[in-house]
C-alpha positions in Angstrom: 154.4 -4.1 170.0 154.8 -5.2 173.2 155.9 -8.9 173.0 156.9 -11.3 175.8 158.3 -14.6 175.4 156.7 -18.0 177.8 158.1 -20.9 178.6 155.9 -23.2 177.8 154.8 -25.9 181.3 153.0 -28.4 179.3 155.5 -31.0 177.9 153.4 -31.2 174.7 155.0 -28.3 172.9 158.2 -26.6 173.8 157.8 -24.4 171.0 158.1 -20.7 173.0 154.4 -18.7 171.9 154.0 -14.8 172.0 151.4 -13.5 174.4 149.8 -10.3 172.9 148.7 -8.0 175.2 145.5 -6.3 174.0 146.0 -2.9 172.0 145.1 0.3 173.7 143.6 1.6 170.6 141.2 -1.8 171.2 140.5 -1.1 174.7 139.2 2.8 173.3 137.3 1.4 170.7 135.3 -1.2 173.2 135.0 1.8 175.9 133.7 4.1 173.3 131.2 1.4 171.9 130.0 0.6 175.1 129.4 4.1 176.1 127.4 4.3 172.3 125.3 1.6 173.0 124.3 2.8 176.2 123.2 6.2 175.1 121.6 4.8 172.2 119.4 2.8 174.4 118.5 5.9 176.8 117.6 7.7 174.0 115.6 5.2 171.9 113.2 6.4 169.2 111.4 8.9 170.3 108.9 11.4 168.5 109.6 15.1 167.5 106.4 17.0 167.5 105.5 20.5 165.9 102.4 22.3 165.4 101.1 22.0 161.4 100.1 25.1 159.7 95.9 24.0 158.9 94.7 25.7 156.0 91.9 28.5 155.9 88.3 27.0 155.9 89.4 23.6 157.4 86.5 22.9 159.8 85.4 19.7 161.3 87.8 17.0 161.0 85.7 13.7 160.1 88.5 11.2 159.0 92.4 10.8 158.8 94.1 8.2 156.9 98.1 7.7 156.1 98.8 7.4 152.3 102.2 7.0 151.0 104.3 9.9 151.9 101.2 11.9 152.7 98.2 11.9 154.8 94.4 13.0 154.2 92.1 14.1 156.2 88.6 14.4 155.4 86.5 17.5 156.5 83.2 19.5 155.9 80.8 20.8 155.4 81.7 23.3 151.9 79.0 24.1 150.6 76.8 21.2 149.4 79.9 18.6 150.0 82.5 17.7 151.9 86.5 18.3 151.2 89.6 16.2 151.1 92.5 17.9 152.6 96.3 16.0 151.4 99.4 17.2 152.7 102.8 15.6 153.6 104.4 18.0 155.8 101.6 19.5 157.9 102.3 23.0 156.3 101.2 22.5 152.1 97.6 21.5 151.6 96.2 20.2 148.6 92.1 20.3 148.6 89.9 17.9 146.6 86.1 18.9 146.7 83.3 16.1 147.0 80.1 16.0 145.8 78.7 14.9 149.0 79.5 15.1 152.6 81.7 12.1 154.2 81.9 10.6 157.5 84.9 7.9 157.3 88.0 8.1 154.2 89.7 4.7 153.8 93.1 4.4 151.6 93.2 1.5 149.1 96.3 1.3 146.4 93.8 2.5 144.0 92.8 5.8 145.4 91.1 7.3 148.6 87.7 5.7 149.2 85.2 8.0 150.7 82.0 6.6 152.7 79.0 8.2 153.4 76.8 5.7 154.5 74.8 4.6 151.0 77.9 5.3 148.8 81.4 5.6 148.2 83.3 8.4 146.7 86.7 7.3 145.0 89.0 10.0 145.3 92.1 9.6 142.3 95.5 10.0 142.2 95.3 12.4 140.0 94.2 16.3 141.1 92.5 16.4 138.0 90.0 13.6 138.4 86.7 14.1 139.3 85.6 11.9 142.4 83.8 8.8 141.2 80.7 7.6 143.2 80.4 3.8 143.6 77.0 2.6 145.1 77.0 0.2 148.2 74.3 -2.4 147.8 72.9 -1.7 151.2 74.1 1.0 153.8 77.4 0.4 155.3 78.1 1.2 158.7 80.2 4.2 159.6 80.8 3.5 163.3 79.5 4.2 166.6 81.5 5.0 169.1 84.7 3.3 168.3 85.5 5.4 165.0 86.1 2.3 163.1 84.8 2.6 159.7 82.8 -0.3 158.3 85.1 -0.3 154.9 88.8 -2.0 155.2 91.4 -2.4 152.8 92.9 -5.7 152.1 93.7 -8.4 149.9 93.3 -6.3 146.8 90.0 -5.1 147.7 87.5 -3.5 150.2 85.5 -5.2 153.2 82.2 -3.3 153.8 79.7 -4.1 156.9 76.4 -3.2 156.1 74.3 -2.1 159.4 72.6 -5.2 158.9 75.8 -7.2 159.6 76.3 -8.8 156.0 79.8 -8.8 154.6 80.6 -7.3 151.5 83.6 -7.8 149.3 85.1 -5.8 146.3 88.0 -6.6 144.2 89.4 -3.4 143.5 87.3 -1.6 145.5 84.7 -1.1 142.6 81.8 -4.0 142.7 80.6 -5.0 146.4 79.1 -8.6 146.5 77.9 -10.1 149.4 80.4 -12.9 150.5 78.9 -13.6 154.5 75.2 -12.7 155.7 74.7 -11.5 159.3 73.3 -15.0 160.2 76.4 -16.6 159.5 78.6 -14.6 161.9 75.7 -14.6 164.7 76.0 -18.5 164.3 79.5 -18.5 164.6 79.5 -16.4 168.2 76.0 -17.0 169.7 75.0 -13.9 168.4 71.0 -13.5 168.6 70.6 -9.8 167.5 72.8 -7.6 165.6 70.8 -4.3 166.8 69.7 -4.6 170.3 70.7 -2.3 172.5 73.2 -2.8 175.5 73.0 -1.1 178.5 75.9 -0.1 180.5 74.8 -3.8 182.4 75.3 -6.6 180.1 72.0 -9.1 180.6 72.0 -11.6 182.7 71.9 -14.4 179.4 75.7 -12.9 178.7 77.9 -16.0 180.3 80.9 -13.3 179.9 81.9 -11.0 183.0 82.9 -8.8 180.3 81.7 -5.2 181.9 83.4 -2.2 179.4 83.9 1.1 181.2 81.5 2.2 178.3 79.0 0.6 175.8 77.6 2.3 172.8 75.7 0.2 170.2 75.2 -0.8 168.0 78.8 -0.7 166.3 80.8 -3.0 163.7 82.8 -6.3 164.2 86.7 -5.1 164.2 88.4 -6.8 160.9 91.7 -6.2 160.2 94.6 -6.6 157.1 97.0 -9.1 158.3 98.8 -9.1 155.0 97.9 -12.3 153.4 94.5 -12.8 155.1 91.9 -10.7 156.6 90.7 -11.2 160.2 87.9 -10.7 162.2 87.2 -10.2 165.9 83.8 -11.3 166.5 82.3 -11.2 169.6 82.0 -14.5 171.3 78.9 -14.5 173.7 77.7 -10.5 173.3 74.1 -10.8 172.0 75.0 -7.5 169.9 78.1 -6.1 167.9 78.3 -3.2 170.8 81.7 -1.4 171.0 83.6 -2.2 172.7 83.5 -6.7 171.3 83.7 -9.0 174.7 86.4 -11.9 174.2 86.5 -11.5 171.1 86.8 -15.1 168.7 88.7 -14.7 165.9 88.0 -15.5 162.2 90.3 -15.5 159.4 89.9 -15.3 155.3 92.4 -15.8 152.7 90.7 -14.1 150.2 87.8 -12.1 151.2 84.9 -14.6 150.9 85.4 -17.5 152.6 85.4 -16.8 156.3 86.7 -19.9 159.2 86.5 -19.3 162.9 90.2 -19.6 164.4 89.5 -20.8 167.7 86.3 -21.7 169.4 87.1 -19.6 172.7 88.3 -16.4 173.0 92.4 -15.9 173.7 91.6 -12.9 175.3 92.1 -12.9 179.5 88.6 -13.6 180.7 86.4 -10.8 181.3 88.2 -8.6 178.9 86.9 -6.6 176.4 88.8 -5.5 173.2 87.9 -1.2 171.4 90.5 -1.6 169.0 93.2 -3.8 166.9 95.5 -3.3 164.0 98.1 -5.3 162.3 101.5 -4.4 161.1 104.7 -6.6 159.9 103.3 -9.7 161.9 102.6 -8.4 164.9 98.8 -7.3 166.3 98.5 -5.0 168.9 95.3 -4.4 170.5 93.7 -1.6 172.7 90.6 -2.4 175.6 90.6 -3.3 179.3 89.4 -5.8 181.9 86.6 -4.8 184.3 85.3 -1.3 185.0 88.8 0.0 185.8 91.8 -1.6 184.6 92.6 -0.3 180.7 94.9 -2.8 178.8 96.9 -3.3 176.2 97.9 -6.5 174.4 100.0 -7.5 171.4 100.6 -11.6 169.5 102.5 -13.0 166.3 99.7 -14.9 165.6 96.4 -13.8 167.3 96.0 -16.7 169.0 98.8 -16.4 172.1 98.4 -12.5 173.9 100.9 -10.9 175.9 100.1 -7.2 178.0 101.7 -4.4 176.7 103.3 -1.7 179.5 102.1 1.5 178.6 103.8 4.4 181.4 101.5 6.8 182.9 98.5 4.7 182.3 95.7 5.8 184.9 93.5 3.4 186.7 90.0 4.4 185.1 91.5 5.5 181.7 90.2 4.4 178.1 91.7 2.7 175.5 90.2 3.4 172.6 92.3 3.3 169.5 95.4 1.7 168.1 96.7 2.6 164.3 100.0 1.5 162.8 102.0 2.9 160.1 105.3 2.1 158.5 106.9 4.1 161.4 105.7 2.7 163.7 102.3 2.3 166.1 100.1 4.8 168.0 97.7 4.1 171.0 95.2 6.4 171.4 93.3 6.8 175.0 91.3 9.2 177.4 92.6 10.5 180.5 90.2 9.9 183.8 88.9 13.2 183.6 87.6 12.7 179.8 88.6 16.6 178.8 92.1 15.4 178.1 93.4 12.9 175.2 96.5 10.4 176.3 98.6 8.8 173.5 101.7 6.4 173.3 104.0 5.6 170.1 106.3 2.8 169.6 108.2 1.4 166.6 108.4 -2.4 167.1 104.8 -3.0 168.7 106.2 -3.7 172.3 107.7 -1.1 173.8 106.0 2.1 173.8 106.6 5.4 175.5 103.9 8.1 176.0 103.6 11.6 174.4 103.1 14.8 175.1 99.4 14.9 175.9 98.7 18.5 174.4 99.3 16.7 170.8 96.8 14.1 171.2 93.6 14.8 169.2 90.8 12.8 167.8 92.2 11.0 165.3 96.1 10.1 164.3 97.8 8.2 161.4 100.9 6.7 160.6 103.0 6.3 157.5 107.0 5.3 156.9 108.0 8.9 157.5 105.8 10.8 160.2 102.7 10.6 162.5 99.9 13.6 162.0 97.1 14.3 164.5 94.2 15.8 164.0 92.4 17.8 167.0 89.0 17.2 168.5 87.3 20.8 168.0 85.0 22.1 165.6 88.8 24.4 164.6 90.9 21.6 164.9 94.8 22.0 165.6 97.2 19.6 163.3 99.8 18.5 165.0 102.9 16.6 163.0 106.0 14.3 164.7 108.8 12.8 162.8 111.2 10.1 164.4 114.4 11.0 166.4 117.5 8.6 167.9 117.5 4.9 166.7 114.7 3.6 165.1 115.0 0.4 167.1 115.2 -0.5 171.1 117.5 -3.3 171.2 115.6 -5.2 173.2 115.1 -2.7 176.0 112.2 -0.5 176.5 113.2 2.3 178.9 110.9 5.1 179.9 
């Protein structure tokens, strides 16, 4: 140890003390630690994609959903009914036949729920159990443009939105009862009709300056499972529930039965529209845009204050159409300006997004705790699976 005796100049103490020089070993450790952090920040969390091995007779993928440790894809037709294909890695598949052709699949802790509009087929966790059919009181909307099903799992049950705009809730997903009528939704948002057709140019009576790139009608109000509550994004001044939703107002329910408006005005920017929204670990991510050619994504921790999310490579005039979340992170889906190619971005925290290769982006994606799966658009769809490489956090940095 290299030590040096120093004579104090202060009168407060005449005792010599030892001044220790920094150890060369400690200096080296500091340099290595700084280098490690720099490399980690440069790498960040990245998805590594590989093409899956699709099974034979895998046709027309309608919907995909993440489950604990696996993914399930609704496909068909297969004879007179549909098929649910389940995989954990994109290589090995389990086939579950359905008595009827379905259009959307939703995961609930009691099983997989396949929606065909007038009924729900419940596919249990045991591969030997036949599907159970649960009748719906009214036809439930299966989506029209947004690919968002009118069936959402949350608060230990299922929320169903009918074609007429009524809201039903089913504890444990077995028996549906009406909890909110369409008239209540209309009254909350000055909505006069849930079935009127929206053209590319909104009627003059609409107070909003919202002009989405594309309007399709009718569609369903986005309802999101936010952990201890359900949150609905209801259009503030749109005369229908056309997709995307113009300047939505937040409604909240902690039991799926009683709903209250969280705000009198939309928390989104003036003229903004929302195509899709989701929630995970105390954070919302919404996608949509402002005006005719300005796509936008936002993030919020309370649903009332929103910040813009930067998406590298996002083109003016392109469209952001969906957002999916799971244990691994978030995936945002979009379409390029040519309308022929998809675009996607991934984030582990909902604030720092990185683009993913266009070739792996299909019509549907799902995220669980271990991987991301993307299912193609064609009748004979490709399947791509991604796992996370590098560190799972960004240390507050967002490197492109």
